[in-house]
C-alpha positions, 0 to 999 in steps of 0.5 A: 639595084632594082633594075639589075639586082644580080650584077649589083649583088656580085659587085657589092659582095666583092666590094664588101669582102675585099674592102674589109679584107684589105682593112684586116691585112697589115701592109695592104693600106698606107695606114692600119687599124688597131688589132681589135678593129682588124680582127672585126674586119677579118671576121666581117669580110666573110659576110660580104655575100650575105650582106650584099644579098640582104642589101640588094633584096631590100633595095629591089623588093623591100621587106617582101624581097628580104622575106623571099630571100630568107624563107628557104632557110625554113625548108628542112623537110627534104628527106633524110637521104639528103642530110646523110648525103651532105654529111657523108659525101665530103668525108667519103671523098676526102678519105678516098683522096688521101688514101689514093695519095698515100697509094701514090707515095704521099704522106699519110694524113693528119686527122683532125689537124689543128694546123689546118684551122690556123691553131698551130701544129698541135692542139692538146684537146680531144677532137671530139670536144673541139668538133662542135666549136669548129662546126659552129665557127664554120657554120657562121663564117662560111655556111651562113656568111656565104650561102645566103648570097651564093645559093640564096640570092644568086642561084635562083636568079641565074636558073631563071635565065639559064640551064642548071649546068650553065647557072652552076658554072657561071656561079662557080666562076664568080664564086672562086675569085671571091676567095682571093681577097687580101687576107687569103691570097697568100695561102691560096696562091700556090694552088689557085688553078686547082682551087678554081676548078674545085670551086666550080665543081663544088658549085655544080654539086651544090646546084644539084643538091639545091635543085633536089631539095626544092631550093633549100637554103638550109641544106646549102648552108649545111652542105657548105659547112660539112664540106669545110668541116671534112677538111679538118677531120680529113685534111686535103687542102694545102695549108701554106706554100709547103703543103702537099697539093696532091690530095686536094688535086685528087679530090678535085678530080673525084668531084669532077668525075661525080659531076660528069656522072650527074650531067650524064644521068640528069642532063644539063637542063634541070637536075630536078623532078620538081621546079625550084621556086623562082625568085620571089615565089613562095615555095610549097612545103612538101617532101623532096623527091 
């Protein structure tokens, strides 16, 4: 791990998630765990990237390595416009996608769809009441669980070797298949092609934001969380094999257009006016450009 921390991270992130997911999925193994243990394994499977990052950071750098990994969580002074962007961009693009789909003859969306959370076709609770609960669940199970690994550990090390664009594409290509563990494969399989493209485009967008917020892990976590939350407020992700994949495909194309604009305007190299701290370096506290 000390000599090759980046490959070790990806191998461990996949191993932890897929092992726990297999334990949580009935029929995947010749034996099964009790229901409570399966639920615990299902919840912990999301934390494969974060756990792998912590383990490899400790193994390769000791306590100082762990401090360097977690320090960007405190990088919050990045400018109000970036908080507005990570909140409003997912909502705006989802809204455009579902309306384009309706214009093309698709069904109108079901806003605040409980089914997209696995809560059944309907939930007799005000969306405003459940919204904080959904936000917290996504923050813990997606934002924190993944971004400590993907953007906290892997991205700075990739960018130490490659351009911003190449790093984003490599990370996206490795991030996408991680979602296809046993507990999720059946739901994702019908639109896996679009999902791969969508994750890679999201990786580029998140790299652009990361590099313009001085490597803020907090912003990466919130951007991931708000993006997933937007899919509950304005659903585009197909739920199950019978759902319409067109809104998700349209959203992916919108993000691809935005990515093309980013590359055209900023070029493939850096996408930033100030350098992002290298792995192990202490970032300075200042306002983002």
